[in-house]
Structure formats: structure tokens, C-alpha cells
Short mmCIF file of the C-alpha atoms (twelve columns), coordinates in Angstrom:
data_MODEL
# 
_entry.id   MODEL 
# 
loop_
_atom_site.group_PDB 
_atom_site.id 
_atom_site.type_symbol 
_atom_site.label_atom_id 
_atom_site.label_alt_id 
_atom_site.label_comp_id 
_atom_site.label_asym_id 
_atom_site.label_seq_id 
_atom_site.Cartn_x 
_atom_site.Cartn_y 
_atom_site.Cartn_z 
_atom_site.pdbx_PDB_model_num 
ATOM 1   C CA . MET A 1   254.980 235.172 29.312 1 
ATOM 2   C CA . ALA A 2   258.294 235.857 27.620 1 
ATOM 3   C CA . VAL A 3   259.702 233.300 25.233 1 
ATOM 4   C CA . PRO A 4   262.809 231.392 26.401 1 
ATOM 5   C CA . HIS A 5   266.215 232.707 25.343 1 
ATOM 6   C CA . THR A 6   266.995 229.386 23.670 1 
ATOM 7   C CA . LEU A 7   264.068 229.635 21.263 1 
ATOM 8   C CA . ASP A 8   265.030 229.812 17.616 1 
ATOM 9   C CA . ALA A 9   265.012 233.247 15.996 1 
ATOM 10  C CA . GLY A 10  262.204 232.516 13.557 1 
ATOM 11  C CA . SER A 11  259.772 231.300 16.208 1 
ATOM 12  C CA . ALA A 12  260.665 234.255 18.414 1 
ATOM 13  C CA . ILE A 13  259.909 236.887 15.785 1 
ATOM 14  C CA . VAL A 14  256.745 235.096 14.718 1 
ATOM 15  C CA . ALA A 15  255.610 235.324 18.362 1 
ATOM 16  C CA . ALA A 16  256.234 239.087 18.301 1 
ATOM 17  C CA . LEU A 17  254.397 239.459 14.992 1 
ATOM 18  C CA . ARG A 18  251.481 237.396 16.239 1 
ATOM 19  C CA . ALA A 19  251.103 239.727 19.227 1 
ATOM 20  C CA . ILE A 20  250.915 242.708 16.856 1 
ATOM 21  C CA . ALA A 21  248.382 240.915 14.647 1 
ATOM 22  C CA . GLU A 22  246.171 240.432 17.698 1 
ATOM 23  C CA . GLU A 23  246.393 244.146 18.433 1 
ATOM 24  C CA . LEU A 24  245.480 244.941 14.837 1 
ATOM 25  C CA . ASP A 25  242.369 242.793 15.123 1 
ATOM 26  C CA . ALA A 26  241.433 244.425 18.419 1 
ATOM 27  C CA . LEU A 27  241.959 247.998 17.203 1 
ATOM 28  C CA . GLU A 28  240.377 247.855 13.757 1 
ATOM 29  C CA . PRO A 29  236.726 247.977 14.964 1 
ATOM 30  C CA . ALA A 30  237.499 251.082 17.039 1 
ATOM 31  C CA . ALA A 31  239.213 252.742 14.078 1 
ATOM 32  C CA . LEU A 32  236.260 251.938 11.823 1 
ATOM 33  C CA . ALA A 33  233.957 253.510 14.415 1 
ATOM 34  C CA . ASP A 34  236.253 256.584 14.533 1 
ATOM 35  C CA . GLU A 35  236.770 256.314 18.268 1 
ATOM 36  C CA . PRO A 36  239.243 258.855 19.718 1 
ATOM 37  C CA . ASP A 37  242.861 258.122 18.744 1 
ATOM 38  C CA . ALA A 38  241.896 254.733 17.276 1 
ATOM 39  C CA . VAL A 39  243.094 255.507 13.741 1 
ATOM 40  C CA . HIS A 40  246.411 256.690 15.150 1 
ATOM 41  C CA . GLN A 41  246.850 253.580 17.286 1 
ATOM 42  C CA . LEU A 42  245.966 251.238 14.440 1 
ATOM 43  C CA . ARG A 43  248.359 253.032 12.097 1 
ATOM 44  C CA . THR A 44  251.092 252.684 14.728 1 
ATOM 45  C CA . ARG A 45  250.540 248.906 14.884 1 
ATOM 46  C CA . VAL A 46  250.698 248.683 11.099 1 
ATOM 47  C CA . ARG A 47  254.027 250.486 11.181 1 
ATOM 48  C CA . ARG A 48  255.297 248.160 13.903 1 
ATOM 49  C CA . LEU A 49  254.375 245.154 11.809 1 
ATOM 50  C CA . ARG A 50  256.109 246.507 8.718  1 
ATOM 51  C CA . SER A 51  259.186 247.654 10.656 1 
ATOM 52  C CA . ILE A 52  259.697 244.266 12.290 1 
ATOM 53  C CA . LEU A 53  259.287 242.478 8.981  1 
ATOM 54  C CA . ALA A 54  261.893 244.811 7.470  1 
ATOM 55  C CA . ALA A 55  264.437 244.702 10.298 1 
ATOM 56  C CA . PHE A 56  264.202 240.934 10.730 1 
ATOM 57  C CA . GLY A 57  263.465 240.193 7.087  1 
ATOM 58  C CA . PRO A 58  266.446 237.800 6.662  1 
ATOM 59  C CA . LEU A 59  264.520 235.271 8.758  1 
ATOM 60  C CA . PHE A 60  261.845 234.868 6.071  1 
ATOM 61  C CA . ASP A 61  261.416 234.204 2.393  1 
ATOM 62  C CA . PRO A 62  261.977 237.758 1.102  1 
ATOM 63  C CA . SER A 63  259.283 237.671 -1.571 1 
ATOM 64  C CA . VAL A 64  256.574 236.558 0.858  1 
ATOM 65  C CA . ALA A 65  257.602 239.008 3.578  1 
ATOM 66  C CA . GLU A 66  257.694 241.831 1.038  1 
ATOM 67  C CA . ARG A 67  254.160 241.025 -0.135 1 
ATOM 68  C CA . ILE A 68  252.943 241.364 3.443  1 
ATOM 69  C CA . ARG A 69  254.826 244.633 3.879  1 
ATOM 70  C CA . ARG A 70  253.477 245.992 0.590  1 
ATOM 71  C CA . ARG A 71  249.889 245.103 1.417  1 
ATOM 72  C CA . TYR A 72  250.169 246.683 4.859  1 
ATOM 73  C CA . ARG A 73  251.892 249.727 3.402  1 
ATOM 74  C CA . GLU A 74  248.719 250.250 1.366  1 
ATOM 75  C CA . PHE A 75  246.638 249.842 4.514  1 
ATOM 76  C CA . GLY A 76  248.907 252.289 6.334  1 
ATOM 77  C CA . SER A 77  248.458 254.812 3.527  1 
ATOM 78  C CA . GLU A 78  244.679 254.515 3.837  1 
ATOM 79  C CA . LEU A 79  244.961 255.141 7.562  1 
ATOM 80  C CA . GLY A 80  247.423 257.945 6.908  1 
ATOM 81  C CA . THR A 81  244.939 259.848 4.755  1 
ATOM 82  C CA . VAL A 82  242.658 260.095 7.767  1 
ATOM 83  C CA . ARG A 83  245.374 260.561 10.371 1 
ATOM 84  C CA . ASP A 84  247.133 263.356 8.485  1 
ATOM 85  C CA . ILE A 85  243.958 265.438 8.675  1 
ATOM 86  C CA . GLU A 86  243.765 264.778 12.419 1 
ATOM 87  C CA . VAL A 87  247.314 266.048 12.808 1 
ATOM 88  C CA . ARG A 88  246.603 269.177 10.762 1 
ATOM 89  C CA . VAL A 89  243.596 269.953 12.959 1 
ATOM 90  C CA . HIS A 90  245.645 269.435 16.118 1 
ATOM 91  C CA . VAL A 91  248.467 271.696 14.897 1 
ATOM 92  C CA . ALA A 92  245.961 274.311 13.702 1 
ATOM 93  C CA . GLU A 93  244.155 274.430 17.029 1 
ATOM 94  C CA . ARG A 94  247.444 274.840 18.879 1 
ATOM 95  C CA . ALA A 95  248.577 277.553 16.468 1 
ATOM 96  C CA . LEU A 96  245.301 279.443 16.864 1 
ATOM 97  C CA . ASP A 97  245.618 279.268 20.641 1 
ATOM 98  C CA . GLU A 98  248.985 281.003 20.235 1 
ATOM 99  C CA . ALA A 99  247.726 283.589 17.719 1 
ATOM 100 C CA . PRO A 100 248.478 287.269 18.480 1 
ATOM 101 C CA . ASP A 101 246.232 288.671 21.193 1 
ATOM 102 C CA . ASP A 102 245.291 291.618 19.004 1 
ATOM 103 C CA . SER A 103 243.835 289.417 16.248 1 
ATOM 104 C CA . ALA A 104 240.334 290.547 15.298 1 
ATOM 105 C CA . PRO A 105 237.643 288.074 16.408 1 
ATOM 106 C CA . ASP A 106 236.063 287.927 12.972 1 
ATOM 107 C CA . MET A 107 239.443 287.200 11.383 1 
ATOM 108 C CA . LEU A 108 240.134 284.441 13.919 1 
ATOM 109 C CA . ALA A 109 236.727 282.950 13.188 1 
ATOM 110 C CA . ALA A 110 237.385 282.988 9.443  1 
ATOM 111 C CA . VAL A 111 240.768 281.317 9.870  1 
ATOM 112 C CA . ARG A 112 239.328 278.722 12.251 1 
ATOM 113 C CA . SER A 113 236.657 277.965 9.682  1 
ATOM 114 C CA . ARG A 114 239.333 277.285 7.054  1 
ATOM 115 C CA . LEU A 115 241.919 275.467 9.147  1 
ATOM 116 C CA . VAL A 116 239.725 273.577 11.598 1 
ATOM 117 C CA . ASP A 117 236.062 273.383 10.607 1 
ATOM 118 C CA . ALA A 118 236.737 272.621 6.948  1 
ATOM 119 C CA . GLU A 119 239.331 270.037 7.931  1 
ATOM 120 C CA . LEU A 120 236.914 268.333 10.323 1 
ATOM 121 C CA . GLU A 121 234.486 267.943 7.435  1 
ATOM 122 C CA . ALA A 122 237.311 266.610 5.253  1 
ATOM 123 C CA . HIS A 123 238.109 264.157 8.037  1 
ATOM 124 C CA . ARG A 124 234.507 262.952 8.142  1 
ATOM 125 C CA . LEU A 125 234.524 262.257 4.421  1 
ATOM 126 C CA . ALA A 126 237.984 260.663 4.453  1 
ATOM 127 C CA . HIS A 127 237.031 258.374 7.316  1 
ATOM 128 C CA . ALA A 128 233.846 257.318 5.543  1 
ATOM 129 C CA . ARG A 129 235.899 256.355 2.481  1 
ATOM 130 C CA . PHE A 130 238.396 254.493 4.678  1 
ATOM 131 C CA . ALA A 131 235.626 252.540 6.421  1 
ATOM 132 C CA . ALA A 132 234.052 251.637 3.077  1 
ATOM 133 C CA . ARG A 133 237.360 250.297 1.778  1 
ATOM 134 C CA . GLN A 134 237.710 248.030 4.813  1 
ATOM 135 C CA . ARG A 135 234.444 246.318 3.860  1 
ATOM 136 C CA . MET A 136 235.843 245.324 0.459  1 
ATOM 137 C CA . SER A 137 237.232 241.906 -0.403 1 
ATOM 138 C CA . ARG A 138 240.759 243.294 -0.689 1 
ATOM 139 C CA . ALA A 139 240.785 244.136 3.032  1 
ATOM 140 C CA . ALA A 140 239.620 240.626 3.932  1 
ATOM 141 C CA . ALA A 141 242.342 239.187 1.685  1 
ATOM 142 C CA . ARG A 142 244.933 241.315 3.511  1 
ATOM 143 C CA . ARG A 143 243.864 239.909 6.857  1 
ATOM 144 C CA . ARG A 144 243.934 236.337 5.527  1 
ATOM 145 C CA . MET A 145 247.388 236.885 4.046  1 
ATOM 146 C CA . LEU A 146 248.800 237.878 7.422  1 
ATOM 147 C CA . ALA A 147 247.031 235.023 9.211  1 
ATOM 148 C CA . ASP A 148 248.413 232.500 6.711  1 
ATOM 149 C CA . PHE A 149 251.894 233.979 7.069  1 
ATOM 150 C CA . LEU A 150 251.786 233.549 10.841 1 
ATOM 151 C CA . ASP A 151 250.265 230.066 10.695 1 
ATOM 152 C CA . THR A 152 252.882 228.737 8.265  1 
ATOM 153 C CA . PRO A 153 255.777 231.232 8.313  1 
ATOM 154 C CA . PRO A 154 258.125 230.974 5.306  1 
ATOM 155 C CA . LEU A 155 261.298 230.776 7.390  1 
ATOM 156 C CA . SER A 156 264.808 231.004 5.969  1 
ATOM 157 C CA . PRO A 157 267.742 228.842 7.157  1 
ATOM 158 C CA . ARG A 158 268.953 231.725 9.329  1 
ATOM 159 C CA . ALA A 159 265.748 231.545 11.358 1 
ATOM 160 C CA . ALA A 160 266.902 228.280 12.939 1 
ATOM 161 C CA . GLY A 161 269.649 230.037 14.940 1 
ATOM 162 C CA . ARG A 162 269.327 230.998 18.593 1 
ATOM 163 C CA . ALA A 163 267.006 233.947 19.062 1 
ATOM 164 C CA . ASP A 164 269.357 235.983 21.244 1 
ATOM 165 C CA . GLU A 165 272.312 235.578 18.881 1 
ATOM 166 C CA . VAL A 166 270.548 236.059 15.549 1 
ATOM 167 C CA . LEU A 167 268.183 238.831 16.629 1 
ATOM 168 C CA . GLY A 168 270.985 240.637 18.450 1 
ATOM 169 C CA . ALA A 169 273.069 240.690 15.273 1 
ATOM 170 C CA . LEU A 170 270.156 241.921 13.158 1 
ATOM 171 C CA . LEU A 171 269.390 244.649 15.669 1 
ATOM 172 C CA . GLU A 172 273.026 245.750 15.543 1 
ATOM 173 C CA . GLN A 173 272.752 245.976 11.766 1 
ATOM 174 C CA . GLU A 174 269.612 248.084 12.136 1 
ATOM 175 C CA . ALA A 175 271.359 250.421 14.573 1 
ATOM 176 C CA . LYS A 176 274.287 250.927 12.173 1 
ATOM 177 C CA . ARG A 177 271.866 251.651 9.348  1 
ATOM 178 C CA . THR A 178 270.099 254.333 11.365 1 
ATOM 179 C CA . VAL A 179 273.320 255.954 12.575 1 
ATOM 180 C CA . GLY A 180 274.619 256.073 9.009  1 
ATOM 181 C CA . ARG A 181 271.485 257.779 7.725  1 
ATOM 182 C CA . ALA A 182 271.397 260.256 10.589 1 
ATOM 183 C CA . ASP A 183 275.065 261.164 10.148 1 
ATOM 184 C CA . ARG A 184 274.585 261.868 6.444  1 
ATOM 185 C CA . LEU A 185 272.208 264.707 7.275  1 
ATOM 186 C CA . GLY A 186 275.073 267.092 8.036  1 
ATOM 187 C CA . SER A 187 274.433 270.039 10.341 1 
ATOM 188 C CA . PRO A 188 270.855 270.827 11.449 1 
ATOM 189 C CA . SER A 189 270.923 274.087 9.478  1 
ATOM 190 C CA . ASP A 190 271.803 272.195 6.307  1 
ATOM 191 C CA . ALA A 191 269.265 269.451 7.013  1 
ATOM 192 C CA . ASP A 192 266.451 271.962 7.439  1 
ATOM 193 C CA . SER A 193 266.368 272.520 3.684  1 
ATOM 194 C CA . ASP A 194 265.818 268.873 2.737  1 
ATOM 195 C CA . ILE A 195 262.544 267.709 4.232  1 
ATOM 196 C CA . GLU A 196 262.568 264.395 2.354  1 
ATOM 197 C CA . ALA A 197 266.040 263.495 3.649  1 
ATOM 198 C CA . LEU A 198 264.815 264.285 7.149  1 
ATOM 199 C CA . HIS A 199 261.739 262.155 6.586  1 
ATOM 200 C CA . ALA A 200 263.889 259.202 5.517  1 
ATOM 201 C CA . VAL A 201 265.935 259.486 8.729  1 
ATOM 202 C CA . ARG A 202 262.734 259.801 10.729 1 
ATOM 203 C CA . LYS A 203 261.481 256.519 9.272  1 
ATOM 204 C CA . ALA A 204 264.828 254.860 10.021 1 
ATOM 205 C CA . GLY A 205 264.550 255.976 13.646 1 
ATOM 206 C CA . ARG A 206 261.025 254.609 13.845 1 
ATOM 207 C CA . ARG A 207 262.099 251.271 12.386 1 
ATOM 208 C CA . LEU A 208 264.973 251.007 14.866 1 
ATOM 209 C CA . ARG A 209 262.638 251.815 17.738 1 
ATOM 210 C CA . TYR A 210 260.092 249.182 16.787 1 
ATOM 211 C CA . ALA A 211 262.748 246.548 16.096 1 
ATOM 212 C CA . ALA A 212 264.374 247.149 19.491 1 
ATOM 213 C CA . GLU A 213 261.042 247.226 21.291 1 
ATOM 214 C CA . ALA A 214 260.080 243.931 19.661 1 
ATOM 215 C CA . VAL A 215 262.975 242.169 21.382 1 
ATOM 216 C CA . THR A 216 262.728 243.936 24.752 1 
ATOM 217 C CA . ARG A 217 258.984 243.707 25.401 1 
ATOM 218 C CA . GLU A 218 256.580 240.846 25.963 1 
ATOM 219 C CA . PRO A 219 256.263 238.312 24.512 1 
ATOM 220 C CA . LEU A 220 259.892 238.594 23.383 1 
ATOM 221 C CA . ALA A 221 261.776 240.131 26.321 1 
ATOM 222 C CA . LEU A 222 265.228 238.886 25.320 1 
ATOM 223 C CA . PHE A 223 267.548 241.826 25.935 1 
ATOM 224 C CA . ASP A 224 268.495 244.315 28.627 1 
ATOM 225 C CA . GLU A 225 268.592 248.080 28.949 1 
ATOM 226 C CA . ARG A 226 271.101 248.437 26.099 1 
ATOM 227 C CA . ALA A 227 268.461 247.348 23.605 1 
ATOM 228 C CA . ALA A 228 265.940 249.571 25.388 1 
ATOM 229 C CA . ALA A 229 268.391 252.478 24.918 1 
ATOM 230 C CA . LEU A 230 268.355 251.832 21.167 1 
ATOM 231 C CA . ALA A 231 264.570 251.966 21.197 1 
ATOM 232 C CA . GLU A 232 264.620 255.230 23.134 1 
ATOM 233 C CA . ALA A 233 267.175 256.801 20.798 1 
ATOM 234 C CA . GLY A 234 265.140 255.746 17.770 1 
ATOM 235 C CA . GLU A 235 261.997 257.192 19.325 1 
ATOM 236 C CA . ASP A 236 263.733 260.493 20.122 1 
ATOM 237 C CA . LEU A 237 264.990 260.774 16.540 1 
ATOM 238 C CA . HIS A 238 261.532 260.015 15.196 1 
ATOM 239 C CA . ASP A 239 259.851 262.516 17.523 1 
ATOM 240 C CA . VAL A 240 262.208 265.427 16.802 1 
ATOM 241 C CA . LEU A 241 261.933 264.978 13.060 1 
ATOM 242 C CA . GLY A 242 258.215 264.212 13.248 1 
ATOM 243 C CA . ASP A 243 257.489 267.454 15.092 1 
ATOM 244 C CA . HIS A 244 259.584 269.305 12.512 1 
ATOM 245 C CA . ARG A 245 257.718 267.697 9.621  1 
ATOM 246 C CA . ASP A 246 254.308 268.446 11.141 1 
ATOM 247 C CA . GLU A 247 255.165 272.139 11.343 1 
ATOM 248 C CA . VAL A 248 256.631 272.278 7.824  1 
ATOM 249 C CA . LEU A 249 253.587 270.577 6.311  1 
ATOM 250 C CA . PHE A 250 251.259 272.791 8.332  1 
ATOM 251 C CA . ALA A 251 253.035 275.921 7.052  1 
ATOM 252 C CA . GLU A 252 252.597 274.680 3.482  1 
ATOM 253 C CA . HIS A 253 248.927 273.919 4.145  1 
ATOM 254 C CA . VAL A 254 248.325 277.380 5.611  1 
ATOM 255 C CA . ARG A 255 249.965 279.086 2.626  1 
ATOM 256 C CA . ARG A 256 247.759 277.104 0.236  1 
ATOM 257 C CA . SER A 257 244.749 278.186 2.276  1 
ATOM 258 C CA . ALA A 258 245.973 281.785 2.131  1 
ATOM 259 C CA . ALA A 259 246.231 281.579 -1.649 1 
ATOM 260 C CA . HIS A 260 242.645 280.348 -1.899 1 
ATOM 261 C CA . ALA A 261 241.485 283.041 0.528  1 
ATOM 262 C CA . ALA A 262 243.250 285.772 -1.432 1 
ATOM 263 C CA . HIS A 263 241.637 284.536 -4.642 1 
ATOM 264 C CA . ARG A 264 238.253 285.040 -2.977 1 
ATOM 265 C CA . GLY A 265 239.198 288.491 -1.770 1 
ATOM 266 C CA . GLU A 266 239.394 287.450 1.881  1 
ATOM 267 C CA . PRO A 267 241.982 288.863 4.347  1 
ATOM 268 C CA . VAL A 268 245.096 286.705 4.647  1 
ATOM 269 C CA . ALA A 269 247.327 288.580 7.109  1 
ATOM 270 C CA . LEU A 270 246.659 286.190 9.998  1 
ATOM 271 C CA . LEU A 271 247.227 283.161 7.781  1 
ATOM 272 C CA . GLY A 272 250.596 284.586 6.813  1 
ATOM 273 C CA . LEU A 273 251.520 285.064 10.469 1 
ATOM 274 C CA . LEU A 274 250.490 281.494 11.295 1 
ATOM 275 C CA . ALA A 275 252.585 280.112 8.432  1 
ATOM 276 C CA . ASP A 276 255.628 282.126 9.494  1 
ATOM 277 C CA . SER A 277 255.207 280.965 13.093 1 
ATOM 278 C CA . ALA A 278 255.045 277.355 11.929 1 
ATOM 279 C CA . ASP A 279 258.286 277.864 9.998  1 
ATOM 280 C CA . ARG A 280 259.967 279.193 13.131 1 
ATOM 281 C CA . ARG A 281 258.717 276.288 15.229 1 
ATOM 282 C CA . ALA A 282 259.965 273.850 12.602 1 
ATOM 283 C CA . THR A 283 263.454 275.322 12.797 1 
ATOM 284 C CA . GLU A 284 263.355 275.240 16.600 1 
ATOM 285 C CA . ARG A 285 262.456 271.540 16.534 1 
ATOM 286 C CA . LEU A 286 265.788 270.795 14.854 1 
ATOM 287 C CA . HIS A 287 267.816 272.453 17.603 1 
ATOM 288 C CA . GLY A 288 267.788 269.185 19.534 1 
ATOM 289 C CA . LEU A 289 268.869 267.056 16.580 1 
ATOM 290 C CA . GLY A 290 272.568 267.109 17.461 1 
ATOM 291 C CA . HIS A 291 271.891 265.824 20.971 1 
ATOM 292 C CA . VAL A 292 269.603 263.107 19.657 1 
ATOM 293 C CA . ARG A 293 272.164 261.920 17.108 1 
ATOM 294 C CA . ALA A 294 274.855 261.768 19.800 1 
ATOM 295 C CA . LYS A 295 272.519 259.710 21.969 1 
ATOM 296 C CA . LEU A 296 271.871 257.373 19.051 1 
ATOM 297 C CA . ARG A 297 275.595 256.886 18.400 1 
ATOM 298 C CA . ARG A 298 276.223 256.065 22.068 1 
ATOM 299 C CA . ALA A 299 273.403 253.559 22.186 1 
ATOM 300 C CA . ALA A 300 274.578 251.877 18.959 1 
ATOM 301 C CA . LYS A 301 278.157 251.694 20.246 1 
ATOM 302 C CA . GLU A 302 277.095 250.162 23.543 1 
ATOM 303 C CA . TRP A 303 274.932 247.619 21.766 1 
ATOM 304 C CA . ALA A 304 277.766 246.645 19.427 1 
ATOM 305 C CA . SER A 305 280.063 246.073 22.433 1 
ATOM 306 C CA . ARG A 306 277.575 243.874 24.295 1 
# 
């Protein structure tokens, strides 16, 4: 059931955070068992938690909220080590499916061994290390820290204001922040050369999405389609730049693999073709960036005029 509109802002956001904490508890066993997509889903919930704490941080004691965010950033990094390999395997399999039809079968097999089979073994080892870390006392302390935070939230004076007024203003601030970062990228052709700047804008889009979704979905369904439009624009920005980043990182990975293969005297022509194709796909992903930024500006403007 949604919280009432007259609830104070602090209690409202704590309700949203508590819902995410419950999802974290539900998903962690599946991620530890390496069930399909479980690591990805758990990592997504960790990012939601951290994004909401960042966007609505003024409602809490900043030092306490930052400790939670820092501890869950570490957890997210542990999940990311495993998830990044999953993404590389996915991109590699797709790239191999699109490999030139005249590629020699033995060459395809050798490349698949490097880019898929070896990565699956790396994934097995990385997941085993991740699971072992979650049995350590530090992981239990992380869970207790979040539970204590939710049981006795360190609220600031601003948290006493009406949820719809205070959270609406903070979401507007988040939208302006994201628009500003996206606009500083310049043209897509210029942005293509600065992957870290793109990554920063991608994270801003993700944070906007999760902040807007927090106040439009149960248990905190406070706002209408204008807030949902912010979430959609943030998601679109994140997806465009995420697809671009996946291809750029895959191209770099393939070229490292080609260097190792060449050192061993193995053929590398197909690896070079795959890397070049990934570069082209990365550039193509940015073609929609202008449209996405325009959509973001419109959504932010409409939210500001609510």
C-alpha cells in the first residue's frame, strides 16, 4: 500500500529504503548460488539503495548516510567483478554470432575459447571468491549497519517536511544535476573520445532514474507521470551510454586478448575484426544521444513547472 501524501519526507524515504533492503535480503541467497541473472539483480538493488541515499541525502545525517553508501559501494564492486565478466561473455557471444561467414571454423573455435570459455572459467573463480567474502564478518556487519539505519534513521530537520513537497524539490535538484552533466558532454562525436566523462553522465542518469522511481512506485507512489518521465529519461540516458561503454570495454578486452595470442604465435585476424566491429557499434550507440538529452531536458522542464 502506498504511503499517504501527508507523511513526512524522512518516513517516506525510509519506507522506500526498507523495501529495497527486503529485496536485497531476498536476492542475496540466489546470487550466492549463482542463479541466472541473480548477481545482476542484486547489483541493481545495491545501486538503487545508494542512489536513493545520495539523491535524498539531505534528509539524513550526512556522515551516517555516507558510511552506508561507502559500505554498499564496496559490496557493489564485489558484485561488479562477477557481473562484468558476465557482460563480456554476453557481448562476446553476440559478436561471434555476427562474425564474418567466411571465418574458418578452427579460428572461430580458438577465438571462442579465448573470449567465452576462458571467461566462463574466470567467472567461476570470481563468483567463488565473491561467495567466500559474503561469509566473512564484514558482510554481516554491512547487513547490520543497514538494519540499524532503517530501525533508527538519523533524520535531519528537513526530513520533517511534507513528503510531496520536500521529495519533489530534491527530485527537481537531481534532474537539474543530470541535465547539467549531460549538456557538458558537447556533441556526440566529441563525447566519444572521453569514456570516463560518458560514464559519469551514465551514472547521473541512473541515479535520476532510481530517485524518480522511488517516489513513483510502491510503497511511495507520490507523483504522477511527470516524475515517471524523469525516470524514463534517466533510464534512456543510462542505457545508451551503458551500451556504448560495454562495446568500448569489449573492444579493449579483445585487443588485449589479441596481444596475448600474437605473443603465442596464434592467428589474430579475427580478433582484430571483432575489436573493430565493437568500435563501430560503440560509435553507433551514441547516435541516439542527442534525442535522449532532448527528452531529458523536456522531462526536467515539465517537472520544474509542476
